[in-house]
Biopython code that builds the backbone (N, CA, C, O; Angstrom):
import numpy as np
from Bio.PDB.StructureBuilder import StructureBuilder

atoms = [
    (1, "MET", "N", (-35.003, 20.162, 20.626)),
    (1, "MET", "CA", (-34.214, 19.131, 21.256)),
    (1, "MET", "C", (-34.404, 19.165, 22.760)),
    (1, "MET", "O", (-34.524, 20.235, 23.357)),
    (2, "ALA", "N", (-34.430, 18.026, 23.350)),
    (2, "ALA", "CA", (-34.585, 17.942, 24.800)),
    (2, "ALA", "C", (-33.250, 18.208, 25.475)),
    (2, "ALA", "O", (-32.199, 17.770, 25.008)),
    (3, "THR", "N", (-33.313, 18.925, 26.569)),
    (3, "THR", "CA", (-32.083, 19.184, 27.317)),
    (3, "THR", "C", (-31.901, 18.098, 28.362)),
    (3, "THR", "O", (-32.876, 17.613, 28.936)),
    (4, "ALA", "N", (-30.698, 17.728, 28.603)),
    (4, "ALA", "CA", (-30.398, 16.682, 29.582)),
    (4, "ALA", "C", (-30.562, 17.239, 30.990)),
    (4, "ALA", "O", (-30.100, 18.338, 31.296)),
    (5, "GLN", "N", (-31.215, 16.476, 31.826)),
    (5, "GLN", "CA", (-31.378, 16.865, 33.224)),
    (5, "GLN", "C", (-30.100, 16.556, 33.976)),
    (5, "GLN", "O", (-29.531, 15.477, 33.809)),
    (6, "PRO", "N", (-29.639, 17.481, 34.798)),
    (6, "PRO", "CA", (-28.421, 17.188, 35.559)),
    (6, "PRO", "C", (-28.688, 16.095, 36.589)),
    (6, "PRO", "O", (-29.738, 16.070, 37.232)),
    (7, "THR", "N", (-27.739, 15.210, 36.732)),
    (7, "THR", "CA", (-27.885, 14.148, 37.722)),
    (7, "THR", "C", (-27.623, 14.722, 39.112)),
    (7, "THR", "O", (-26.682, 15.494, 39.295)),
    (8, "PRO", "N", (-28.444, 14.352, 40.089)),
    (8, "PRO", "CA", (-28.236, 14.883, 41.439)),
    (8, "PRO", "C", (-26.962, 14.321, 42.052)),
    (8, "PRO", "O", (-26.649, 13.140, 41.902)),
    (9, "ASN", "N", (-26.250, 15.173, 42.730)),
    (9, "ASN", "CA", (-25.057, 14.683, 43.416)),
    (9, "ASN", "C", (-25.421, 14.272, 44.834)),
    (9, "ASN", "O", (-26.559, 14.467, 45.261)),
    (10, "ALA", "N", (-24.491, 13.717, 45.552)),
    (10, "ALA", "CA", (-24.752, 13.163, 46.886)),
    (10, "ALA", "C", (-25.267, 14.213, 47.853)),
    (10, "ALA", "O", (-25.996, 13.873, 48.785)),
    (11, "ALA", "N", (-24.917, 15.470, 47.666)),
    (11, "ALA", "CA", (-25.362, 16.521, 48.582)),
    (11, "ALA", "C", (-26.843, 16.849, 48.371)),
    (11, "ALA", "O", (-27.497, 17.341, 49.290)),
    (12, "ASP", "N", (-27.383, 16.585, 47.174)),
    (12, "ASP", "CA", (-28.773, 16.917, 46.865)),
    (12, "ASP", "C", (-29.760, 15.820, 47.246)),
    (12, "ASP", "O", (-30.956, 16.086, 47.364)),
    (13, "VAL", "N", (-29.289, 14.610, 47.437)),
    (13, "VAL", "CA", (-30.170, 13.470, 47.688)),
    (13, "VAL", "C", (-30.360, 13.291, 49.186)),
    (13, "VAL", "O", (-29.396, 13.203, 49.947)),
    (14, "GLU", "N", (-31.644, 13.238, 49.598)),
    (14, "GLU", "CA", (-31.958, 13.004, 51.011)),
    (14, "GLU", "C", (-32.213, 11.516, 51.211)),
    (14, "GLU", "O", (-33.109, 10.945, 50.590)),
    (15, "VAL", "N", (-31.440, 10.906, 52.060)),
    (15, "VAL", "CA", (-31.556, 9.474, 52.308)),
    (15, "VAL", "C", (-32.425, 9.263, 53.540)),
    (15, "VAL", "O", (-32.160, 9.819, 54.606)),
    (16, "ALA", "N", (-33.462, 8.454, 53.379)),
    (16, "ALA", "CA", (-34.359, 8.155, 54.493)),
    (16, "ALA", "C", (-33.955, 6.824, 55.112)),
    (16, "ALA", "O", (-33.588, 5.894, 54.395)),
    (17, "PRO", "N", (-34.019, 6.725, 56.438)),
    (17, "PRO", "CA", (-33.712, 5.438, 57.062)),
    (17, "PRO", "C", (-34.766, 4.394, 56.672)),
    (17, "PRO", "O", (-35.914, 4.755, 56.416)),
    (18, "PRO", "N", (-34.400, 3.116, 56.621)),
    (18, "PRO", "CA", (-35.337, 2.067, 56.175)),
    (18, "PRO", "C", (-36.619, 2.010, 57.003)),
    (18, "PRO", "O", (-37.687, 1.754, 56.447)),
    (19, "GLU", "N", (-36.545, 2.240, 58.303)),
    (19, "GLU", "CA", (-37.767, 2.157, 59.107)),
    (19, "GLU", "C", (-38.733, 3.288, 58.789)),
    (19, "GLU", "O", (-39.932, 3.151, 59.033)),
    (20, "GLU", "N", (-38.245, 4.401, 58.252)),
    (20, "GLU", "CA", (-39.131, 5.513, 57.905)),
    (20, "GLU", "C", (-39.910, 5.219, 56.627)),
    (20, "GLU", "O", (-41.010, 5.741, 56.447)),
    (21, "LEU", "N", (-39.360, 4.397, 55.739)),
    (21, "LEU", "CA", (-40.037, 4.097, 54.486)),
    (21, "LEU", "C", (-41.299, 3.275, 54.703)),
    (21, "LEU", "O", (-42.169, 3.265, 53.832)),
    (22, "ASN", "N", (-41.430, 2.591, 55.823)),
    (22, "ASN", "CA", (-42.612, 1.787, 56.096)),
    (22, "ASN", "C", (-43.675, 2.541, 56.878)),
    (22, "ASN", "O", (-44.729, 1.979, 57.172)),
    (23, "GLN", "N", (-43.428, 3.789, 57.219)),
    (23, "GLN", "CA", (-44.426, 4.558, 57.953)),
    (23, "GLN", "C", (-45.603, 4.874, 57.036)),
    (23, "GLN", "O", (-45.449, 5.006, 55.822)),
    (24, "TRP", "N", (-46.774, 4.992, 57.642)),
    (24, "TRP", "CA", (-47.983, 5.288, 56.895)),
    (24, "TRP", "C", (-48.166, 6.803, 56.911)),
    (24, "TRP", "O", (-48.659, 7.356, 57.894)),
    (25, "LYS", "N", (-47.769, 7.483, 55.822)),
    (25, "LYS", "CA", (-47.882, 8.934, 55.723)),
    (25, "LYS", "C", (-48.828, 9.286, 54.595)),
    (25, "LYS", "O", (-48.851, 8.623, 53.558)),
    (26, "ARG", "N", (-49.604, 10.329, 54.804)),
    (26, "ARG", "CA", (-50.555, 10.771, 53.796)),
    (26, "ARG", "C", (-49.930, 11.835, 52.917)),
    (26, "ARG", "O", (-48.956, 12.479, 53.304)),
    (27, "GLY", "N", (-50.496, 12.018, 51.728)),
    (27, "GLY", "CA", (-50.006, 13.030, 50.809)),
    (27, "GLY", "C", (-49.049, 12.432, 49.793)),
    (27, "GLY", "O", (-48.885, 11.214, 49.722)),
    (28, "PHE", "N", (-48.425, 13.290, 49.013)),
    (28, "PHE", "CA", (-47.493, 12.851, 47.975)),
    (28, "PHE", "C", (-46.104, 12.717, 48.581)),
    (28, "PHE", "O", (-45.258, 13.598, 48.432)),
    (29, "THR", "N", (-45.888, 11.612, 49.260)),
    (29, "THR", "CA", (-44.608, 11.351, 49.906)),
    (29, "THR", "C", (-44.049, 10.039, 49.374)),
    (29, "THR", "O", (-44.801, 9.229, 48.831)),
    (30, "PRO", "N", (-42.752, 9.813, 49.517)),
    (30, "PRO", "CA", (-42.202, 8.521, 49.082)),
    (30, "PRO", "C", (-42.852, 7.341, 49.802)),
    (30, "PRO", "O", (-43.017, 6.271, 49.216)),
    (31, "GLN", "N", (-43.219, 7.529, 51.063)),
    (31, "GLN", "CA", (-43.862, 6.449, 51.807)),
    (31, "GLN", "C", (-45.221, 6.109, 51.188)),
    (31, "GLN", "O", (-45.579, 4.937, 51.074)),
    (32, "ALA", "N", (-45.971, 7.130, 50.794)),
    (32, "ALA", "CA", (-47.276, 6.884, 50.178)),
    (32, "ALA", "C", (-47.114, 6.149, 48.851)),
    (32, "ALA", "O", (-47.921, 5.280, 48.522)),
    (33, "GLU", "N", (-46.085, 6.490, 48.093)),
    (33, "GLU", "CA", (-45.845, 5.807, 46.825)),
    (33, "GLU", "C", (-45.476, 4.343, 47.048)),
    (33, "GLU", "O", (-45.899, 3.473, 46.286)),
    (34, "ILE", "N", (-44.702, 4.072, 48.074)),
    (34, "ILE", "CA", (-44.334, 2.685, 48.389)),
    (34, "ILE", "C", (-45.573, 1.892, 48.763)),
    (34, "ILE", "O", (-45.762, 0.779, 48.272)),
    (35, "TRP", "N", (-46.427, 2.443, 49.628)),
    (35, "TRP", "CA", (-47.635, 1.736, 50.033)),
    (35, "TRP", "C", (-48.605, 1.589, 48.867)),
    (35, "TRP", "O", (-49.292, 0.573, 48.759)),
    (36, "ASN", "N", (-48.667, 2.587, 47.996)),
    (36, "ASN", "CA", (-49.523, 2.496, 46.825)),
    (36, "ASN", "C", (-49.086, 1.331, 45.938)),
    (36, "ASN", "O", (-49.922, 0.576, 45.441)),
    (37, "GLY", "N", (-47.800, 1.189, 45.746)),
    (37, "GLY", "CA", (-47.290, 0.068, 44.955)),
    (37, "GLY", "C", (-47.571, -1.270, 45.600)),
    (37, "GLY", "O", (-47.918, -2.233, 44.916)),
    (38, "ARG", "N", (-47.423, -1.337, 46.904)),
    (38, "ARG", "CA", (-47.693, -2.594, 47.623)),
    (38, "ARG", "C", (-49.155, -2.980, 47.503)),
    (38, "ARG", "O", (-49.472, -4.143, 47.255)),
    (39, "MET", "N", (-50.051, -2.011, 47.676)),
    (39, "MET", "CA", (-51.484, -2.311, 47.591)),
    (39, "MET", "C", (-51.889, -2.668, 46.162)),
    (39, "MET", "O", (-52.758, -3.517, 45.960)),
    (40, "ALA", "N", (-51.273, -2.035, 45.177)),
    (40, "ALA", "CA", (-51.573, -2.367, 43.782)),
    (40, "ALA", "C", (-51.148, -3.801, 43.471)),
    (40, "ALA", "O", (-51.883, -4.537, 42.813)),
    (41, "MET", "N", (-49.982, -4.194, 43.935)),
    (41, "MET", "CA", (-49.520, -5.560, 43.693)),
    (41, "MET", "C", (-50.385, -6.573, 44.446)),
    (41, "MET", "O", (-50.647, -7.662, 43.935)),
    (42, "LEU", "N", (-50.823, -6.227, 45.639)),
    (42, "LEU", "CA", (-51.713, -7.115, 46.387)),
    (42, "LEU", "C", (-53.038, -7.290, 45.640)),
    (42, "LEU", "O", (-53.533, -8.408, 45.502)),
    (43, "GLY", "N", (-53.606, -6.187, 45.162)),
    (43, "GLY", "CA", (-54.862, -6.261, 44.416)),
    (43, "GLY", "C", (-54.723, -7.060, 43.132)),
    (43, "GLY", "O", (-55.605, -7.844, 42.781)),
    (44, "LEU", "N", (-53.618, -6.858, 42.435)),
    (44, "LEU", "CA", (-53.377, -7.613, 41.210)),
    (44, "LEU", "C", (-53.231, -9.103, 41.508)),
    (44, "LEU", "O", (-53.772, -9.939, 40.785)),
    (45, "SER", "N", (-52.510, -9.429, 42.557)),
    (45, "SER", "CA", (-52.315, -10.835, 42.930)),
    (45, "SER", "C", (-53.626, -11.497, 43.329)),
    (45, "SER", "O", (-53.895, -12.630, 42.928)),
    (46, "VAL", "N", (-54.437, -10.807, 44.109)),
    (46, "VAL", "CA", (-55.732, -11.365, 44.534)),
    (46, "VAL", "C", (-56.641, -11.540, 43.322)),
    (46, "VAL", "O", (-57.303, -12.569, 43.184)),
    (47, "GLY", "N", (-56.676, -10.547, 42.454)),
    (47, "GLY", "CA", (-57.517, -10.650, 41.260)),
    (47, "GLY", "C", (-57.124, -11.807, 40.362)),
    (47, "GLY", "O", (-57.980, -12.556, 39.891)),
    (48, "LEU", "N", (-55.829, -11.954, 40.127)),
    (48, "LEU", "CA", (-55.367, -13.064, 39.294)),
    (48, "LEU", "C", (-55.599, -14.406, 39.969)),
    (48, "LEU", "O", (-55.899, -15.391, 39.294)),
    (49, "SER", "N", (-55.466, -14.462, 41.285)),
    (49, "SER", "CA", (-55.722, -15.708, 42.013)),
    (49, "SER", "C", (-57.191, -16.108, 41.912)),
    (49, "SER", "O", (-57.504, -17.284, 41.728)),
    (50, "VAL", "N", (-58.082, -15.145, 42.029)),
    (50, "VAL", "CA", (-59.515, -15.435, 41.912)),
    (50, "VAL", "C", (-59.825, -15.947, 40.506)),
    (50, "VAL", "O", (-60.575, -16.910, 40.349)),
    (51, "LEU", "N", (-59.255, -15.312, 39.491)),
    (51, "LEU", "CA", (-59.482, -15.797, 38.127)),
    (51, "LEU", "C", (-58.943, -17.203, 37.926)),
    (51, "LEU", "O", (-59.588, -18.029, 37.281)),
    (52, "LEU", "N", (-57.778, -17.479, 38.467)),
    (52, "LEU", "CA", (-57.180, -18.805, 38.335)),
    (52, "LEU", "C", (-58.052, -19.868, 39.020)),
    (52, "LEU", "O", (-58.308, -20.924, 38.442)),
    (53, "VAL", "N", (-58.497, -19.597, 40.222)),
    (53, "VAL", "CA", (-59.338, -20.553, 40.951)),
    (53, "VAL", "C", (-60.662, -20.746, 40.213)),
    (53, "VAL", "O", (-61.158, -21.869, 40.118)),
    (54, "ALA", "N", (-61.235, -19.665, 39.692)),
    (54, "ALA", "CA", (-62.509, -19.780, 38.959)),
    (54, "ALA", "C", (-62.334, -20.628, 37.702)),
    (54, "ALA", "O", (-63.206, -21.428, 37.366)),
    (55, "ARG", "N", (-61.220, -20.456, 37.014)),
    (55, "ARG", "CA", (-60.989, -21.250, 35.795)),
    (55, "ARG", "C", (-60.738, -22.717, 36.131)),
    (55, "ARG", "O", (-61.205, -23.606, 35.418)),
    (56, "LEU", "N", (-60.004, -22.976, 37.216)),
    (56, "LEU", "CA", (-59.690, -24.350, 37.560)),
    (56, "LEU", "C", (-60.903, -25.120, 38.080)),
    (56, "LEU", "O", (-60.997, -26.333, 37.888)),
    (57, "THR", "N", (-61.827, -24.425, 38.735)),
    (57, "THR", "CA", (-63.016, -25.101, 39.258)),
    (57, "THR", "C", (-64.131, -25.168, 38.231)),
    (57, "THR", "O", (-65.120, -25.867, 38.449)),
    (58, "GLY", "N", (-63.997, -24.457, 37.111)),
    (58, "GLY", "CA", (-64.996, -24.513, 36.042)),
    (58, "GLY", "C", (-66.247, -23.701, 36.318)),
    (58, "GLY", "O", (-67.270, -23.924, 35.672)),
    (59, "LYS", "N", (-66.199, -22.766, 37.259)),
    (59, "LYS", "CA", (-67.379, -21.982, 37.610)),
    (59, "LYS", "C", (-67.420, -20.657, 36.837)),
    (59, "LYS", "O", (-68.343, -19.866, 37.031)),
    (60, "ALA", "N", (-66.452, -20.408, 35.979)),
    (60, "ALA", "CA", (-66.433, -19.128, 35.262)),
    (60, "ALA", "C", (-67.107, -19.249, 33.920)),
    (60, "ALA", "O", (-67.185, -18.270, 33.177)),
]
sb = StructureBuilder()
sb.init_structure("model")
sb.init_model(0)
sb.init_chain("A")
sb.init_seg("    ")
for serial, (resi, resn, name, xyz) in enumerate(atoms, 1):
    if name == "N":
        sb.init_residue(resn, " ", resi, " ")
    sb.init_atom(name, np.array(xyz, "f"), 0.0, 1.0, " ", f" {name:<3s}", serial, name[0])
structure = sb.get_structure()
């Protein structure tokens, strides 16, 4: 059986100011994860847009 993970209380959670979340930091940091998600969504959007334009123009 899996054991339940204790939920962190307010004393255990480190809150980062909003301007720090947009900083470009290297390594396994919350900022890197945020930028990774943003770049993944940008790539997905560009890829789908290219496919849509190719289908609409009949060049695919």
